[in-house]
C-alpha positions in Angstrom: 0.0 0.0 0.0 1.0 3.6 -0.5 0.6 6.2 2.3 0.0 9.7 0.9 0.2 12.8 3.1 -3.0 14.8 2.4 -2.6 17.5 5.0 -3.0 21.0 3.7 0.1 23.1 3.4 0.8 26.8 3.1 1.6 28.6 -0.2 2.4 32.2 -0.9 0.2 34.4 -3.0 0.8 37.9 -4.2 -2.1 40.3 -3.9 -2.6 44.0 -3.7 -2.1 43.8 0.0 1.3 42.1 -0.6 2.5 38.6 -0.2 0.5 36.4 2.2 0.4 32.7 3.0 -2.8 30.8 2.5 -3.7 27.1 2.9 -3.4 24.8 -0.1 -6.1 22.1 -0.2 -4.3 18.9 -1.1 -7.5 16.8 -1.1 -9.4 19.2 -3.4 -6.4 19.4 -5.7 -6.1 15.6 -6.0 -9.8 15.4 -6.7 -9.6 18.1 -9.4 -6.6 16.4 -11.1 -8.2 13.0 -11.0 -11.4 14.2 -12.6 -9.8 16.7 -15.0 -10.4 16.8 -18.7 -9.7 19.4 -21.4 -6.6 21.3 -22.5 -4.8 20.9 -19.2 -4.5 17.1 -19.4 -4.0 14.3 -21.8 -6.3 12.2 -19.6 -9.5 11.2 -21.4 -11.9 9.3 -19.1 -14.8 7.1 -20.1 -17.9 7.1 -17.9 -16.7 4.0 -16.0 -13.2 5.6 -15.5 -14.8 8.9 -14.3 -16.9 7.0 -11.7 -13.9 4.9 -10.6 -11.8 8.0 -10.2 -14.6 9.8 -8.3 -14.8 6.8 -5.9 -11.1 7.1 -5.2 -11.4 10.8 -4.7 -14.3 10.3 -2.3 -12.1 7.8 -0.3 -9.4 10.4 -0.1 -11.8 13.1 1.0 -13.1 10.8 3.7 -9.6 10.4 5.1 -8.9 14.1 5.2 -9.2 14.4 9.0 -6.5 11.7 9.5 -4.1 13.7 7.4 -3.1 10.7 5.3 -4.6 8.1 3.0 -3.6 4.5 2.5 -4.2 3.5 -1.1 -3.9 0.0 -2.6 -1.4 -0.3 -5.4 -4.2 -0.2 -8.0 -5.8 2.9 -6.6 -2.4 4.7 -6.2 -1.6 3.8 -9.8 -4.8 5.5 -11.0 -3.9 8.6 -8.9 -0.4 8.7 -10.3 -1.6 8.2 -13.9 -3.9 11.3 -13.4 -0.9 13.3 -12.2 1.3 12.1 -15.0 -1.4 13.2 -17.6 -2.0 16.6 -16.1 -0.3 19.7 -17.5 -0.3 23.1 -15.8 1.4 22.5 -12.4 3.0 25.6 -10.9 5.2 26.5 -7.9 2.3 25.9 -5.6 2.0 22.3 -6.6 5.7 21.3 -6.1 4.9 19.9 -2.6 1.7 18.2 -3.9 3.7 16.5 -6.7 6.4 15.4 -4.2 3.8 13.8 -2.0 2.6 11.7 -4.9 6.0 10.8 -6.3 7.5 10.1 -2.9 4.5 8.3 -1.3 5.7 6.0 1.4 5.4 2.2 0.8 3.8 0.6 3.9 2.9 -2.9 4.8 -0.5 -3.4 6.3 -1.5 -6.3 8.5 -5.0 -7.8 8.4 -6.8 -7.3 11.6 -6.6 -10.3 13.8 -3.5 -11.6 12.1 0.0 -11.3 13.6 3.3 -11.2 11.8 5.5 -14.2 12.3 
């Protein structure tokens, strides 16, 4: 399984009032990238793929309060493919991209079973 950090982080924005830090929603950004279509991505989703991606995005949203999500290899592969297809990342997404590309590999034990 892959463990992805989905905690929000701070990014700097420039406005008329000057430079300020604002929270960057990792969960919302992952959802937007997974369901993106159009000029910003080479991803072209069928109806079945759209629904599949939406289910994974909902799973990620449901884990937001924990600050991380454990994804099975197949689920993570779908997230990673969406990121690979997306074009238009900026400085604000460097941390987001690192969290996907550097997701920690974790071993998960089934409940009730002990490692030997």
